[in-house]
PDB file of N, CA, C and O in Angstrom:
ATOM      1  N   MET A   1     121.360  57.550 228.109  1.00  0.00           N
ATOM      2  CA  MET A   1     121.068  56.543 227.128  1.00  0.00           C
ATOM      3  C   MET A   1     120.029  55.602 227.740  1.00  0.00           C
ATOM      4  O   MET A   1     120.262  55.028 228.804  1.00  0.00           O
ATOM      5  N   ARG A   2     118.890  55.443 227.076  1.00  0.00           N
ATOM      6  CA  ARG A   2     117.787  54.645 227.597  1.00  0.00           C
ATOM      7  C   ARG A   2     117.588  53.398 226.728  1.00  0.00           C
ATOM      8  O   ARG A   2     117.793  53.439 225.515  1.00  0.00           O
ATOM      9  N   VAL A   3     117.189  52.302 227.357  1.00  0.00           N
ATOM     10  CA  VAL A   3     116.896  51.072 226.625  1.00  0.00           C
ATOM     11  C   VAL A   3     115.392  50.960 226.409  1.00  0.00           C
ATOM     12  O   VAL A   3     114.622  51.684 227.040  1.00  0.00           O
ATOM     13  N   CYS A   4     114.970  50.070 225.532  1.00  0.00           N
ATOM     14  CA  CYS A   4     113.552  49.879 225.235  1.00  0.00           C
ATOM     15  C   CYS A   4     112.789  49.390 226.455  1.00  0.00           C
ATOM     16  O   CYS A   4     113.349  48.747 227.342  1.00  0.00           O
ATOM     17  N   ALA A   5     111.513  49.703 226.482  1.00  0.00           N
ATOM     18  CA  ALA A   5     110.641  49.210 227.550  1.00  0.00           C
ATOM     19  C   ALA A   5     110.550  47.686 227.471  1.00  0.00           C
ATOM     20  O   ALA A   5     110.536  47.112 226.382  1.00  0.00           O
ATOM     21  N   GLY A   6     110.489  47.049 228.616  1.00  0.00           N
ATOM     22  CA  GLY A   6     110.364  45.601 228.666  1.00  0.00           C
ATOM     23  C   GLY A   6     111.679  44.861 228.702  1.00  0.00           C
ATOM     24  O   GLY A   6     111.692  43.635 228.810  1.00  0.00           O
ATOM     25  N   LEU A   7     112.788  45.576 228.615  1.00  0.00           N
ATOM     26  CA  LEU A   7     114.103  44.949 228.673  1.00  0.00           C
ATOM     27  C   LEU A   7     114.441  44.631 230.123  1.00  0.00           C
ATOM     28  O   LEU A   7     113.947  45.296 231.034  1.00  0.00           O
ATOM     29  N   ALA A   8     115.262  43.640 230.341  1.00  0.00           N
ATOM     30  CA  ALA A   8     115.633  43.241 231.699  1.00  0.00           C
ATOM     31  C   ALA A   8     116.382  44.370 232.411  1.00  0.00           C
ATOM     32  O   ALA A   8     116.916  45.276 231.771  1.00  0.00           O
ATOM     33  N   ASN A   9     116.411  44.304 233.714  1.00  0.00           N
ATOM     34  CA  ASN A   9     117.069  45.279 234.568  1.00  0.00           C
ATOM     35  C   ASN A   9     118.575  45.306 234.265  1.00  0.00           C
ATOM     36  O   ASN A   9     119.246  44.279 234.368  1.00  0.00           O
ATOM     37  N   LEU A  10     119.098  46.463 233.897  1.00  0.00           N
ATOM     38  CA  LEU A  10     120.525  46.592 233.565  1.00  0.00           C
ATOM     39  C   LEU A  10     121.428  46.454 234.781  1.00  0.00           C
ATOM     40  O   LEU A  10     122.639  46.295 234.631  1.00  0.00           O
ATOM     41  N   ARG A  11     120.863  46.512 235.980  1.00  0.00           N
ATOM     42  CA  ARG A  11     121.673  46.406 237.193  1.00  0.00           C
ATOM     43  C   ARG A  11     121.831  44.966 237.666  1.00  0.00           C
ATOM     44  O   ARG A  11     122.573  44.702 238.612  1.00  0.00           O
ATOM     45  N   ARG A  12     121.140  44.034 237.017  1.00  0.00           N
ATOM     46  CA  ARG A  12     121.355  42.625 237.358  1.00  0.00           C
ATOM     47  C   ARG A  12     122.787  42.265 236.992  1.00  0.00           C
ATOM     48  O   ARG A  12     123.332  42.815 236.036  1.00  0.00           O
ATOM     49  N   PRO A  13     123.408  41.348 237.736  1.00  0.00           N
ATOM     50  CA  PRO A  13     124.835  41.051 237.523  1.00  0.00           C
ATOM     51  C   PRO A  13     125.220  40.703 236.080  1.00  0.00           C
ATOM     52  O   PRO A  13     126.230  41.203 235.585  1.00  0.00           O
ATOM     53  N   ALA A  14     124.450  39.871 235.405  1.00  0.00           N
ATOM     54  CA  ALA A  14     124.817  39.471 234.033  1.00  0.00           C
ATOM     55  C   ALA A  14     124.771  40.663 233.082  1.00  0.00           C
ATOM     56  O   ALA A  14     125.691  40.854 232.286  1.00  0.00           O
ATOM     57  N   GLU A  15     123.723  41.455 233.156  1.00  0.00           N
ATOM     58  CA  GLU A  15     123.588  42.611 232.279  1.00  0.00           C
ATOM     59  C   GLU A  15     124.625  43.685 232.627  1.00  0.00           C
ATOM     60  O   GLU A  15     125.199  44.310 231.735  1.00  0.00           O
ATOM     61  N   PHE A  16     124.859  43.892 233.918  1.00  0.00           N
ATOM     62  CA  PHE A  16     125.839  44.898 234.338  1.00  0.00           C
ATOM     63  C   PHE A  16     127.233  44.558 233.822  1.00  0.00           C
ATOM     64  O   PHE A  16     127.961  45.447 233.379  1.00  0.00           O
ATOM     65  N   ARG A  17     127.613  43.280 233.876  1.00  0.00           N
ATOM     66  CA  ARG A  17     128.932  42.870 233.367  1.00  0.00           C
ATOM     67  C   ARG A  17     129.056  43.193 231.885  1.00  0.00           C
ATOM     68  O   ARG A  17     130.096  43.675 231.435  1.00  0.00           O
ATOM     69  N   VAL A  18     128.004  42.929 231.130  1.00  0.00           N
ATOM     70  CA  VAL A  18     128.024  43.199 229.688  1.00  0.00           C
ATOM     71  C   VAL A  18     128.163  44.699 229.438  1.00  0.00           C
ATOM     72  O   VAL A  18     128.963  45.112 228.599  1.00  0.00           O
ATOM     73  N   VAL A  19     127.398  45.513 230.153  1.00  0.00           N
ATOM     74  CA  VAL A  19     127.461  46.965 229.981  1.00  0.00           C
ATOM     75  C   VAL A  19     128.843  47.485 230.358  1.00  0.00           C
ATOM     76  O   VAL A  19     129.416  48.302 229.637  1.00  0.00           O
ATOM     77  N   ARG A  20     129.376  47.022 231.472  1.00  0.00           N
ATOM     78  CA  ARG A  20     130.686  47.490 231.928  1.00  0.00           C
ATOM     79  C   ARG A  20     131.790  47.126 230.939  1.00  0.00           C
ATOM     80  O   ARG A  20     132.685  47.930 230.679  1.00  0.00           O
ATOM     81  N   LYS A  21     131.727  45.923 230.391  1.00  0.00           N
ATOM     82  CA  LYS A  21     132.740  45.502 229.411  1.00  0.00           C
ATOM     83  C   LYS A  21     132.653  46.356 228.145  1.00  0.00           C
ATOM     84  O   LYS A  21     133.683  46.726 227.581  1.00  0.00           O
ATOM     85  N   ALA A  22     131.451  46.668 227.697  1.00  0.00           N
ATOM     86  CA  ALA A  22     131.278  47.518 226.516  1.00  0.00           C
ATOM     87  C   ALA A  22     131.829  48.919 226.783  1.00  0.00           C
ATOM     88  O   ALA A  22     132.431  49.530 225.900  1.00  0.00           O
ATOM     89  N   ILE A  23     131.623  49.426 227.995  1.00  0.00           N
ATOM     90  CA  ILE A  23     132.151  50.738 228.358  1.00  0.00           C
ATOM     91  C   ILE A  23     133.676  50.714 228.383  1.00  0.00           C
ATOM     92  O   ILE A  23     134.318  51.638 227.883  1.00  0.00           O
ATOM     93  N   GLU A  24     134.255  49.677 228.954  1.00  0.00           N
ATOM     94  CA  GLU A  24     135.718  49.565 229.006  1.00  0.00           C
ATOM     95  C   GLU A  24     136.312  49.517 227.611  1.00  0.00           C
ATOM     96  O   GLU A  24     137.328  50.162 227.351  1.00  0.00           O
ATOM     97  N   ARG A  25     135.693  48.755 226.699  1.00  0.00           N
ATOM     98  CA  ARG A  25     136.208  48.671 225.331  1.00  0.00           C
ATOM     99  C   ARG A  25     136.034  49.987 224.585  1.00  0.00           C
ATOM    100  O   ARG A  25     136.877  50.354 223.768  1.00  0.00           O
ATOM    101  N   GLY A  26     134.940  50.701 224.863  1.00  0.00           N
ATOM    102  CA  GLY A  26     134.689  51.976 224.205  1.00  0.00           C
ATOM    103  C   GLY A  26     135.614  53.080 224.665  1.00  0.00           C
ATOM    104  O   GLY A  26     135.802  54.068 223.956  1.00  0.00           O
ATOM    105  N   ASN A  27     136.186  52.927 225.828  1.00  0.00           N
ATOM    106  CA  ASN A  27     137.069  53.943 226.369  1.00  0.00           C
ATOM    107  C   ASN A  27     138.450  53.937 225.717  1.00  0.00           C
ATOM    108  O   ASN A  27     139.270  54.805 226.016  1.00  0.00           O
ATOM    109  N   ARG A  28     138.716  53.002 224.858  1.00  0.00           N
ATOM    110  CA  ARG A  28     140.022  52.901 224.185  1.00  0.00           C
ATOM    111  C   ARG A  28     140.066  53.666 222.868  1.00  0.00           C
ATOM    112  O   ARG A  28     141.092  53.662 222.188  1.00  0.00           O
ATOM    113  N   LYS A  29     138.983  54.311 222.504  1.00  0.00           N
ATOM    114  CA  LYS A  29     138.925  55.002 221.218  1.00  0.00           C
ATOM    115  C   LYS A  29     139.617  56.362 221.319  1.00  0.00           C
ATOM    116  O   LYS A  29     139.418  57.081 222.298  1.00  0.00           O
ATOM    117  N   PRO A  30     140.429  56.725 220.317  1.00  0.00           N
ATOM    118  CA  PRO A  30     141.108  58.025 220.361  1.00  0.00           C
ATOM    119  C   PRO A  30     140.104  59.176 220.222  1.00  0.00           C
ATOM    120  O   PRO A  30     139.182  59.109 219.408  1.00  0.00           O
ATOM    121  N   GLY A  31     140.290  60.225 221.017  1.00  0.00           N
ATOM    122  CA  GLY A  31     139.425  61.396 220.941  1.00  0.00           C
ATOM    123  C   GLY A  31     138.131  61.273 221.716  1.00  0.00           C
ATOM    124  O   GLY A  31     137.322  62.201 221.704  1.00  0.00           O
ATOM    125  N   PHE A  32     137.910  60.152 222.392  1.00  0.00           N
ATOM    126  CA  PHE A  32     136.663  59.927 223.145  1.00  0.00           C
ATOM    127  C   PHE A  32     137.011  59.251 224.459  1.00  0.00           C
ATOM    128  O   PHE A  32     137.688  58.223 224.483  1.00  0.00           O
ATOM    129  N   ARG A  33     136.543  59.837 225.551  1.00  0.00           N
ATOM    130  CA  ARG A  33     136.802  59.235 226.854  1.00  0.00           C
ATOM    131  C   ARG A  33     135.558  59.319 227.710  1.00  0.00           C
ATOM    132  O   ARG A  33     134.964  60.386 227.858  1.00  0.00           O
ATOM    133  N   LEU A  34     135.168  58.190 228.273  1.00  0.00           N
ATOM    134  CA  LEU A  34     134.041  58.127 229.185  1.00  0.00           C
ATOM    135  C   LEU A  34     134.591  58.263 230.601  1.00  0.00           C
ATOM    136  O   LEU A  34     135.294  57.374 231.082  1.00  0.00           O
ATOM    137  N   ASN A  35     134.279  59.363 231.267  1.00  0.00           N
ATOM    138  CA  ASN A  35     134.832  59.651 232.585  1.00  0.00           C
ATOM    139  C   ASN A  35     134.078  58.961 233.707  1.00  0.00           C
ATOM    140  O   ASN A  35     134.691  58.337 234.574  1.00  0.00           O
ATOM    141  N   GLN A  36     132.753  59.063 233.702  1.00  0.00           N
ATOM    142  CA  GLN A  36     131.942  58.471 234.756  1.00  0.00           C
ATOM    143  C   GLN A  36     130.686  57.888 234.143  1.00  0.00           C
ATOM    144  O   GLN A  36     130.209  58.351 233.108  1.00  0.00           O
ATOM    145  N   PHE A  37     130.157  56.864 234.796  1.00  0.00           N
ATOM    146  CA  PHE A  37     128.893  56.296 234.352  1.00  0.00           C
ATOM    147  C   PHE A  37     128.117  55.785 235.553  1.00  0.00           C
ATOM    148  O   PHE A  37     128.690  55.439 236.587  1.00  0.00           O
ATOM    149  N   SER A  38     126.814  55.746 235.395  1.00  0.00           N
ATOM    150  CA  SER A  38     125.925  55.214 236.418  1.00  0.00           C
ATOM    151  C   SER A  38     124.892  54.347 235.707  1.00  0.00           C
ATOM    152  O   SER A  38     124.182  54.818 234.818  1.00  0.00           O
ATOM    153  N   VAL A  39     124.812  53.094 236.098  1.00  0.00           N
ATOM    154  CA  VAL A  39     123.864  52.161 235.480  1.00  0.00           C
ATOM    155  C   VAL A  39     122.595  52.145 236.318  1.00  0.00           C
ATOM    156  O   VAL A  39     122.625  51.804 237.501  1.00  0.00           O
ATOM    157  N   GLN A  40     121.488  52.514 235.704  1.00  0.00           N
ATOM    158  CA  GLN A  40     120.178  52.480 236.351  1.00  0.00           C
ATOM    159  C   GLN A  40     119.415  51.259 235.826  1.00  0.00           C
ATOM    160  O   GLN A  40     119.962  50.488 235.038  1.00  0.00           O
ATOM    161  N   THR A  41     118.192  51.076 236.241  1.00  0.00           N
ATOM    162  CA  THR A  41     117.458  49.878 235.825  1.00  0.00           C
ATOM    163  C   THR A  41     117.200  49.840 234.322  1.00  0.00           C
ATOM    164  O   THR A  41     117.295  48.778 233.706  1.00  0.00           O
ATOM    165  N   ASN A  42     116.873  50.994 233.721  1.00  0.00           N
ATOM    166  CA  ASN A  42     116.547  50.989 232.293  1.00  0.00           C
ATOM    167  C   ASN A  42     117.281  52.058 231.496  1.00  0.00           C
ATOM    168  O   ASN A  42     116.934  52.316 230.344  1.00  0.00           O
ATOM    169  N   HIS A  43     118.298  52.688 232.100  1.00  0.00           N
ATOM    170  CA  HIS A  43     119.065  53.693 231.378  1.00  0.00           C
ATOM    171  C   HIS A  43     120.427  53.900 232.029  1.00  0.00           C
ATOM    172  O   HIS A  43     120.697  53.407 233.124  1.00  0.00           O
ATOM    173  N   LEU A  44     121.275  54.640 231.327  1.00  0.00           N
ATOM    174  CA  LEU A  44     122.624  54.941 231.806  1.00  0.00           C
ATOM    175  C   LEU A  44     122.801  56.447 231.883  1.00  0.00           C
ATOM    176  O   LEU A  44     122.263  57.186 231.059  1.00  0.00           O
ATOM    177  N   HIS A  45     123.549  56.895 232.865  1.00  0.00           N
ATOM    178  CA  HIS A  45     123.995  58.279 232.937  1.00  0.00           C
ATOM    179  C   HIS A  45     125.480  58.253 232.593  1.00  0.00           C
ATOM    180  O   HIS A  45     126.243  57.491 233.187  1.00  0.00           O
ATOM    181  N   LEU A  46     125.893  59.083 231.636  1.00  0.00           N
ATOM    182  CA  LEU A  46     127.271  59.079 231.168  1.00  0.00           C
ATOM    183  C   LEU A  46     127.850  60.486 231.185  1.00  0.00           C
ATOM    184  O   LEU A  46     127.178  61.446 230.808  1.00  0.00           O
ATOM    185  N   ILE A  47     129.086  60.603 231.619  1.00  0.00           N
ATOM    186  CA  ILE A  47     129.841  61.848 231.492  1.00  0.00           C
ATOM    187  C   ILE A  47     131.033  61.521 230.594  1.00  0.00           C
ATOM    188  O   ILE A  47     131.901  60.726 230.954  1.00  0.00           O
ATOM    189  N   VAL A  48     131.058  62.149 229.422  1.00  0.00           N
ATOM    190  CA  VAL A  48     132.092  61.843 228.437  1.00  0.00           C
ATOM    191  C   VAL A  48     132.825  63.104 228.014  1.00  0.00           C
ATOM    192  O   VAL A  48     132.316  64.216 228.161  1.00  0.00           O
ATOM    193  N   GLU A  49     134.027  62.914 227.485  1.00  0.00           N
ATOM    194  CA  GLU A  49     134.820  63.984 226.875  1.00  0.00           C
ATOM    195  C   GLU A  49     135.142  63.549 225.452  1.00  0.00           C
ATOM    196  O   GLU A  49     135.367  62.369 225.183  1.00  0.00           O
ATOM    197  N   ALA A  50     135.158  64.507 224.557  1.00  0.00           N
ATOM    198  CA  ALA A  50     135.518  64.205 223.173  1.00  0.00           C
ATOM    199  C   ALA A  50     136.312  65.368 222.596  1.00  0.00           C
ATOM    200  O   ALA A  50     136.156  66.513 223.021  1.00  0.00           O
ATOM    201  N   SER A  51     137.154  65.065 221.635  1.00  0.00           N
ATOM    202  CA  SER A  51     137.995  66.097 221.031  1.00  0.00           C
ATOM    203  C   SER A  51     137.187  67.039 220.140  1.00  0.00           C
ATOM    204  O   SER A  51     137.559  68.200 219.975  1.00  0.00           O
ATOM    205  N   ASP A  52     136.087  66.552 219.565  1.00  0.00           N
ATOM    206  CA  ASP A  52     135.211  67.389 218.741  1.00  0.00           C
ATOM    207  C   ASP A  52     133.844  66.719 218.617  1.00  0.00           C
ATOM    208  O   ASP A  52     133.620  65.647 219.179  1.00  0.00           O
ATOM    209  N   ARG A  53     132.945  67.346 217.888  1.00  0.00           N
ATOM    210  CA  ARG A  53     131.582  66.820 217.743  1.00  0.00           C
ATOM    211  C   ARG A  53     131.548  65.469 217.029  1.00  0.00           C
ATOM    212  O   ARG A  53     130.750  64.594 217.368  1.00  0.00           O
ATOM    213  N   ILE A  54     132.404  65.316 216.057  1.00  0.00           N
ATOM    214  CA  ILE A  54     132.430  64.058 215.307  1.00  0.00           C
ATOM    215  C   ILE A  54     132.905  62.919 216.201  1.00  0.00           C
ATOM    216  O   ILE A  54     132.335  61.828 216.176  1.00  0.00           O
ATOM    217  N   ALA A  55     133.942  63.170 216.985  1.00  0.00           N
ATOM    218  CA  ALA A  55     134.432  62.139 217.909  1.00  0.00           C
ATOM    219  C   ALA A  55     133.371  61.787 218.943  1.00  0.00           C
ATOM    220  O   ALA A  55     133.228  60.621 219.313  1.00  0.00           O
ATOM    221  N   LEU A  56     132.629  62.784 219.411  1.00  0.00           N
ATOM    222  CA  LEU A  56     131.549  62.536 220.368  1.00  0.00           C
ATOM    223  C   LEU A  56     130.457  61.680 219.742  1.00  0.00           C
ATOM    224  O   LEU A  56     130.012  60.700 220.340  1.00  0.00           O
ATOM    225  N   ALA A  57     130.026  62.047 218.542  1.00  0.00           N
ATOM    226  CA  ALA A  57     128.962  61.299 217.868  1.00  0.00           C
ATOM    227  C   ALA A  57     129.393  59.865 217.587  1.00  0.00           C
ATOM    228  O   ALA A  57     128.640  58.926 217.846  1.00  0.00           O
ATOM    229  N   ARG A  58     130.598  59.695 217.060  1.00  0.00           N
ATOM    230  CA  ARG A  58     131.076  58.341 216.753  1.00  0.00           C
ATOM    231  C   ARG A  58     131.312  57.521 218.013  1.00  0.00           C
ATOM    232  O   ARG A  58     131.039  56.321 218.033  1.00  0.00           O
ATOM    233  N   GLY A  59     131.817  58.160 219.063  1.00  0.00           N
ATOM    234  CA  GLY A  59     132.039  57.459 220.320  1.00  0.00           C
ATOM    235  C   GLY A  59     130.741  56.973 220.941  1.00  0.00           C
ATOM    236  O   GLY A  59     130.653  55.833 221.397  1.00  0.00           O
ATOM    237  N   MET A  60     129.732  57.840 220.958  1.00  0.00           N
ATOM    238  CA  MET A  60     128.431  57.459 221.535  1.00  0.00           C
ATOM    239  C   MET A  60     127.737  56.407 220.680  1.00  0.00           C
ATOM    240  O   MET A  60     127.127  55.476 221.205  1.00  0.00           O
ATOM    241  N   GLN A  61     127.830  56.555 219.371  1.00  0.00           N
ATOM    242  CA  GLN A  61     127.221  55.574 218.480  1.00  0.00           C
ATOM    243  C   GLN A  61     127.890  54.220 218.642  1.00  0.00           C
ATOM    244  O   GLN A  61     127.212  53.195 218.704  1.00  0.00           O
ATOM    245  N   GLY A  62     129.211  54.208 218.711  1.00  0.00           N
ATOM    246  CA  GLY A  62     129.927  52.955 218.896  1.00  0.00           C
ATOM    247  C   GLY A  62     129.613  52.308 220.230  1.00  0.00           C
ATOM    248  O   GLY A  62     129.446  51.091 220.314  1.00  0.00           O
ATOM    249  N   LEU A  63     129.534  53.124 221.279  1.00  0.00           N
ATOM    250  CA  LEU A  63     129.201  52.611 222.605  1.00  0.00           C
ATOM    251  C   LEU A  63     127.804  52.002 222.617  1.00  0.00           C
ATOM    252  O   LEU A  63     127.605  50.911 223.151  1.00  0.00           O
ATOM    253  N   ALA A  64     126.839  52.701 222.029  1.00  0.00           N
ATOM    254  CA  ALA A  64     125.467  52.189 221.974  1.00  0.00           C
ATOM    255  C   ALA A  64     125.387  50.887 221.175  1.00  0.00           C
ATOM    256  O   ALA A  64     124.684  49.958 221.571  1.00  0.00           O
ATOM    257  N   THR A  65     126.098  50.821 220.066  1.00  0.00           N
ATOM    258  CA  THR A  65     126.097  49.614 219.237  1.00  0.00           C
ATOM    259  C   THR A  65     126.732  48.438 219.968  1.00  0.00           C
ATOM    260  O   THR A  65     126.200  47.327 219.953  1.00  0.00           O
ATOM    261  N   ARG A  66     127.882  48.689 220.612  1.00  0.00           N
ATOM    262  CA  ARG A  66     128.550  47.635 221.373  1.00  0.00           C
ATOM    263  C   ARG A  66     127.663  47.088 222.473  1.00  0.00           C
ATOM    264  O   ARG A  66     127.564  45.875 222.656  1.00  0.00           O
ATOM    265  N   MET A  67     127.012  47.989 223.211  1.00  0.00           N
ATOM    266  CA  MET A  67     126.140  47.542 224.307  1.00  0.00           C
ATOM    267  C   MET A  67     124.937  46.777 223.782  1.00  0.00           C
ATOM    268  O   MET A  67     124.579  45.735 224.329  1.00  0.00           O
ATOM    269  N   ALA A  68     124.314  47.280 222.733  1.00  0.00           N
ATOM    270  CA  ALA A  68     123.133  46.618 222.186  1.00  0.00           C
ATOM    271  C   ALA A  68     123.465  45.213 221.685  1.00  0.00           C
ATOM    272  O   ALA A  68     122.749  44.255 221.978  1.00  0.00           O
ATOM    273  N   LYS A  69     124.544  45.101 220.937  1.00  0.00           N
ATOM    274  CA  LYS A  69     124.923  43.776 220.431  1.00  0.00           C
ATOM    275  C   LYS A  69     125.276  42.833 221.563  1.00  0.00           C
ATOM    276  O   LYS A  69     124.873  41.670 221.553  1.00  0.00           O
ATOM    277  N   ALA A  70     126.023  43.323 222.537  1.00  0.00           N
ATOM    278  CA  ALA A  70     126.429  42.473 223.662  1.00  0.00           C
ATOM    279  C   ALA A  70     125.220  42.038 224.486  1.00  0.00           C
ATOM    280  O   ALA A  70     125.125  40.877 224.885  1.00  0.00           O
ATOM    281  N   LEU A  71     124.303  42.958 224.740  1.00  0.00           N
ATOM    282  CA  LEU A  71     123.107  42.601 225.508  1.00  0.00           C
ATOM    283  C   LEU A  71     122.235  41.618 224.736  1.00  0.00           C
ATOM    284  O   LEU A  71     121.686  40.682 225.316  1.00  0.00           O
ATOM    285  N   ASN A  72     122.109  41.829 223.439  1.00  0.00           N
ATOM    286  CA  ASN A  72     121.315  40.907 222.619  1.00  0.00           C
ATOM    287  C   ASN A  72     121.901  39.505 222.634  1.00  0.00           C
ATOM    288  O   ASN A  72     121.187  38.531 222.874  1.00  0.00           O
ATOM    289  N   VAL A  73     123.183  39.401 222.380  1.00  0.00           N
ATOM    290  CA  VAL A  73     123.816  38.098 222.188  1.00  0.00           C
ATOM    291  C   VAL A  73     124.132  37.400 223.506  1.00  0.00           C
ATOM    292  O   VAL A  73     123.777  36.236 223.693  1.00  0.00           O
ATOM    293  N   LYS A  74     124.795  38.100 224.417  1.00  0.00           N
ATOM    294  CA  LYS A  74     125.326  37.444 225.604  1.00  0.00           C
ATOM    295  C   LYS A  74     124.351  37.361 226.763  1.00  0.00           C
ATOM    296  O   LYS A  74     124.208  36.301 227.373  1.00  0.00           O
ATOM    297  N   ALA A  75     123.682  38.451 227.074  1.00  0.00           N
ATOM    298  CA  ALA A  75     122.880  38.481 228.294  1.00  0.00           C
ATOM    299  C   ALA A  75     121.425  38.117 228.065  1.00  0.00           C
ATOM    300  O   ALA A  75     120.841  37.401 228.879  1.00  0.00           O
ATOM    301  N   LEU A  76     120.832  38.581 226.996  1.00  0.00           N
ATOM    302  CA  LEU A  76     119.393  38.453 226.849  1.00  0.00           C
ATOM    303  C   LEU A  76     118.964  37.472 225.768  1.00  0.00           C
ATOM    304  O   LEU A  76     117.810  37.045 225.738  1.00  0.00           O
ATOM    305  N   ILE A  77     119.876  37.116 224.891  1.00  0.00           N
ATOM    306  CA  ILE A  77     119.597  36.209 223.777  1.00  0.00           C
ATOM    307  C   ILE A  77     118.326  36.635 223.053  1.00  0.00           C
ATOM    308  O   ILE A  77     117.361  35.877 222.949  1.00  0.00           O
ATOM    309  N   ARG A  78     118.353  37.858 222.561  1.00  0.00           N
ATOM    310  CA  ARG A  78     117.217  38.389 221.825  1.00  0.00           C
ATOM    311  C   ARG A  78     117.709  39.032 220.543  1.00  0.00           C
ATOM    312  O   ARG A  78     118.900  39.310 220.401  1.00  0.00           O
ATOM    313  N   ARG A  79     116.804  39.269 219.615  1.00  0.00           N
ATOM    314  CA  ARG A  79     117.180  39.883 218.347  1.00  0.00           C
ATOM    315  C   ARG A  79     116.408  41.171 218.077  1.00  0.00           C
ATOM    316  O   ARG A  79     116.504  41.730 216.984  1.00  0.00           O
ATOM    317  N   ALA A  80     115.663  41.637 219.039  1.00  0.00           N
ATOM    318  CA  ALA A  80     114.903  42.874 218.873  1.00  0.00           C
ATOM    319  C   ALA A  80     115.751  44.071 219.258  1.00  0.00           C
ATOM    320  O   ALA A  80     116.875  43.916 219.736  1.00  0.00           O
ATOM    321  N   ARG A  81     115.223  45.239 219.055  1.00  0.00           N
ATOM    322  CA  ARG A  81     115.920  46.477 219.374  1.00  0.00           C
ATOM    323  C   ARG A  81     116.140  46.590 220.880  1.00  0.00           C
ATOM    324  O   ARG A  81     115.269  46.220 221.668  1.00  0.00           O
ATOM    325  N   VAL A  82     117.303  47.100 221.278  1.00  0.00           N
ATOM    326  CA  VAL A  82     117.632  47.297 222.692  1.00  0.00           C
ATOM    327  C   VAL A  82     117.502  48.773 223.046  1.00  0.00           C
ATOM    328  O   VAL A  82     116.912  49.118 224.069  1.00  0.00           O
ATOM    329  N   ARG A  83     118.040  49.627 222.219  1.00  0.00           N
ATOM    330  CA  ARG A  83     118.063  51.043 222.514  1.00  0.00           C
ATOM    331  C   ARG A  83     116.766  51.682 222.014  1.00  0.00           C
ATOM    332  O   ARG A  83     116.308  51.367 220.916  1.00  0.00           O
ATOM    333  N   SER A  84     116.178  52.566 222.800  1.00  0.00           N
ATOM    334  CA  SER A  84     114.962  53.237 222.375  1.00  0.00           C
ATOM    335  C   SER A  84     115.317  54.385 221.442  1.00  0.00           C
ATOM    336  O   SER A  84     116.439  54.892 221.460  1.00  0.00           O
ATOM    337  N   LEU A  85     114.364  54.781 220.639  1.00  0.00           N
ATOM    338  CA  LEU A  85     114.577  55.903 219.734  1.00  0.00           C
ATOM    339  C   LEU A  85     114.508  57.203 220.516  1.00  0.00           C
ATOM    340  O   LEU A  85     113.787  57.284 221.510  1.00  0.00           O
ATOM    341  N   PRO A  86     115.244  58.224 220.087  1.00  0.00           N
ATOM    342  CA  PRO A  86     115.185  59.502 220.802  1.00  0.00           C
ATOM    343  C   PRO A  86     113.798  60.112 220.719  1.00  0.00           C
ATOM    344  O   PRO A  86     113.092  59.962 219.722  1.00  0.00           O
ATOM    345  N   VAL A  87     113.426  60.799 221.776  1.00  0.00           N
ATOM    346  CA  VAL A  87     112.132  61.472 221.806  1.00  0.00           C
ATOM    347  C   VAL A  87     112.280  62.810 221.097  1.00  0.00           C
ATOM    348  O   VAL A  87     113.158  63.598 221.451  1.00  0.00           O
ATOM    349  N   PRO A  88     111.418  63.091 220.078  1.00  0.00           N
ATOM    350  CA  PRO A  88     111.547  64.349 219.367  1.00  0.00           C
ATOM    351  C   PRO A  88     111.207  65.534 220.278  1.00  0.00           C
ATOM    352  O   PRO A  88     110.296  65.459 221.102  1.00  0.00           O
ATOM    353  N   VAL A  89     111.951  66.617 220.114  1.00  0.00           N
ATOM    354  CA  VAL A  89     111.717  67.824 220.899  1.00  0.00           C
ATOM    355  C   VAL A  89     110.914  68.790 220.047  1.00  0.00           C
ATOM    356  O   VAL A  89     111.270  69.073 218.903  1.00  0.00           O
ATOM    357  N   ALA A  90     109.824  69.294 220.617  1.00  0.00           N
ATOM    358  CA  ALA A  90     108.940  70.209 219.856  1.00  0.00           C
ATOM    359  C   ALA A  90     109.385  71.639 219.985  1.00  0.00           C
ATOM    360  O   ALA A  90     108.761  72.534 219.414  1.00  0.00           O
TER     361      ALA A  90
END
């Protein structure tokens, strides 16, 4: 999961706390479990388990939304997009 260019470093203490809290809250969803994560400067590496494709999609979408809102409101005080759009595969 990658964030938009120009966003602050996700490994800074304030941003890392926000990301970690969003991950902890997202791990409580039935059918979706985040096993491991690694926070890089502008993206996250995630290893997740899900009961099916729908649970995976909803879990990832919820996690991305939680992180984006938390980073916007608490850490960065911004209203622009946080998550970058997926790169189309040719």
